[in-house]
C-alpha positions in Angstrom: 102.8 129.0 -151.6 105.2 131.5 -150.0 102.2 133.1 -148.3 101.2 129.8 -146.7 104.7 129.2 -145.5 104.9 132.6 -143.9 101.5 132.0 -142.3 102.6 128.6 -140.9 105.8 130.2 -139.5 103.9 133.0 -137.9 101.5 130.5 -136.2 104.5 128.6 -134.8 106.1 131.8 -133.6 102.9 132.9 -131.8 102.5 129.4 -130.2 106.1 129.6 -129.0 105.5 133.1 -127.5 102.3 131.9 -125.8 104.1 128.9 -124.3 107.0 131.0 -123.0 104.5 133.6 -121.5 102.7 130.8 -119.7 105.9 129.3 -118.4 107.1 132.8 -117.1 103.7 133.3 -115.4 104.0 129.9 -113.6 107.5 130.7 -112.5 106.5 134.1 -111.2 103.5 132.6 -109.4 105.8 130.1 -107.7 108.3 132.8 -106.7 105.6 134.8 -105.0 104.7 132.0 -102.6 106.1 132.3 -99.1 107.0 129.3 -97.0 105.0 128.9 -93.8 106.6 126.4 -91.4 105.8 125.5 -87.8 105.5 122.9 -85.1 102.3 121.6 -83.4 102.8 120.7 -79.8 100.6 119.8 -76.7 100.8 121.9 -73.4 103.8 119.8 -72.3 105.6 120.8 -75.5 105.4 117.2 -76.9 105.0 117.1 -80.7 101.6 116.2 -82.1 101.8 114.0 -85.2 99.0 113.9 -87.7 97.5 117.2 -86.9 95.7 118.7 -89.9 96.7 122.3 -90.7 94.4 124.2 -93.1 95.3 127.7 -94.4 92.3 129.4 -96.0 92.8 132.8 -97.8 90.4 135.3 -96.2 87.7 136.4 -98.6 88.4 133.6 -101.1 88.2 130.5 -98.9 90.9 129.0 -101.1 94.1 127.7 -99.5 96.0 124.6 -98.8 96.4 122.0 -96.1 98.9 119.5 -94.8 99.5 117.1 -91.9 102.2 117.5 -89.2 104.9 114.8 -89.3 106.2 112.7 -86.3 108.1 115.7 -84.9 104.9 117.8 -85.1 106.5 119.9 -87.9 104.6 121.2 -91.0 105.3 123.3 -94.0 103.1 125.1 -96.5 103.9 127.4 -99.5 101.3 130.2 -99.5 100.8 133.3 -101.7 100.9 136.7 -99.9 97.7 137.6 -98.2 95.7 137.2 -94.9 94.9 133.6 -94.0 92.8 131.9 -91.4 94.9 129.0 -90.0 92.9 126.1 -88.5 94.7 123.2 -86.8 92.7 120.0 -85.8 94.0 116.9 -84.0 92.3 114.0 -82.3 92.0 114.5 -78.5 92.7 118.3 -78.8 90.6 121.4 -79.1 90.5 123.0 -82.6 92.8 126.0 -82.8 92.3 128.9 -85.2 94.3 132.0 -85.7 94.6 134.8 -88.3 97.9 135.1 -90.1 99.1 138.0 -92.3 101.6 136.9 -95.0 101.9 140.3 -96.8 105.6 140.7 -95.9 108.3 138.8 -97.6 109.8 137.3 -94.4 109.8 133.6 -93.7 107.2 132.7 -91.2 107.6 130.0 -88.5 104.9 129.2 -85.9 104.7 127.4 -82.7 101.1 126.1 -82.2 100.2 124.8 -78.7 97.0 122.8 -78.8 94.9 122.5 -75.6 93.7 119.1 -74.6 90.0 118.6 -75.2 87.8 117.9 -72.2 86.6 114.3 -71.9 83.2 113.7 -73.5 82.5 110.1 -73.1 79.1 109.0 -74.3 77.7 105.6 -73.5 74.5 104.5 -75.1 72.8 101.5 -73.4 70.0 99.8 -75.3 68.0 97.4 -73.2 67.1 94.1 -74.8 64.7 91.8 -73.0 65.7 88.2 -73.6 63.3 86.8 -71.0 60.8 84.1 -71.8 57.8 83.8 -69.6 56.5 80.4 -70.6 57.9 77.2 -72.1 56.3 74.3 -73.9 59.1 72.2 -75.2 60.4 70.6 -71.9 57.0 69.8 -70.4 55.0 69.4 -73.7 52.5 71.8 -72.3 52.5 75.6 -72.0 53.9 76.0 -68.5 55.3 79.1 -66.9 59.0 78.9 -66.2 58.5 79.7 -62.5 56.3 76.6 -62.2 59.0 74.2 -63.5 61.0 72.7 -60.6 64.3 72.6 -62.5 67.0 75.1 -63.6 66.4 76.0 -67.2 68.4 78.3 -69.4 66.5 79.7 -72.4 68.4 81.1 -75.4 65.9 83.1 -77.5 66.0 83.7 -81.2 66.8 87.4 -80.7 69.8 86.5 -78.4 71.2 84.1 -81.0 70.9 86.8 -83.6 72.3 89.6 -81.5 75.3 87.6 -80.2 76.0 86.1 -83.7 75.9 82.5 -82.6 76.7 80.4 -85.6 76.3 76.8 -84.2 74.6 74.8 -81.5 78.0 74.7 -79.8 78.0 78.5 -79.5 74.5 78.4 -78.0 75.3 75.7 -75.5 78.5 77.4 -74.4 
């Protein structure tokens, strides 16, 4: 009975030591992280909101990312090491730079993003809604060019493509 009680107390003590060691390791890991702050701006020095900043540890590929706020500011807590910093924002060219965080100094960056060149792409798909002949108005198969009236033909494909949902839409 005494042996079982000693064994139980020993197991509790070892569990407590393990929990304290884990907590100390977590605190030390948080203490080693360095703050990286900065501002993302355009060439006119106006802040860029919503830019995605990704810091990847060289060799590991691990890191963290954040978005810039309305003032273009961002903040990341990173462990010491060499990072590849990549900044992406809509309408701007992607910016990358190498960053060494082996010193204990606080690092603040000013990132100026260049405006991306215009790359407008327009795709035109031709649809032929033309009808050559008609048999409903003349009750015979007659070419439209041979009918001495103005006729507007709305094809099944046109009704489908333009999402007509009633006869009123078609007539309009």
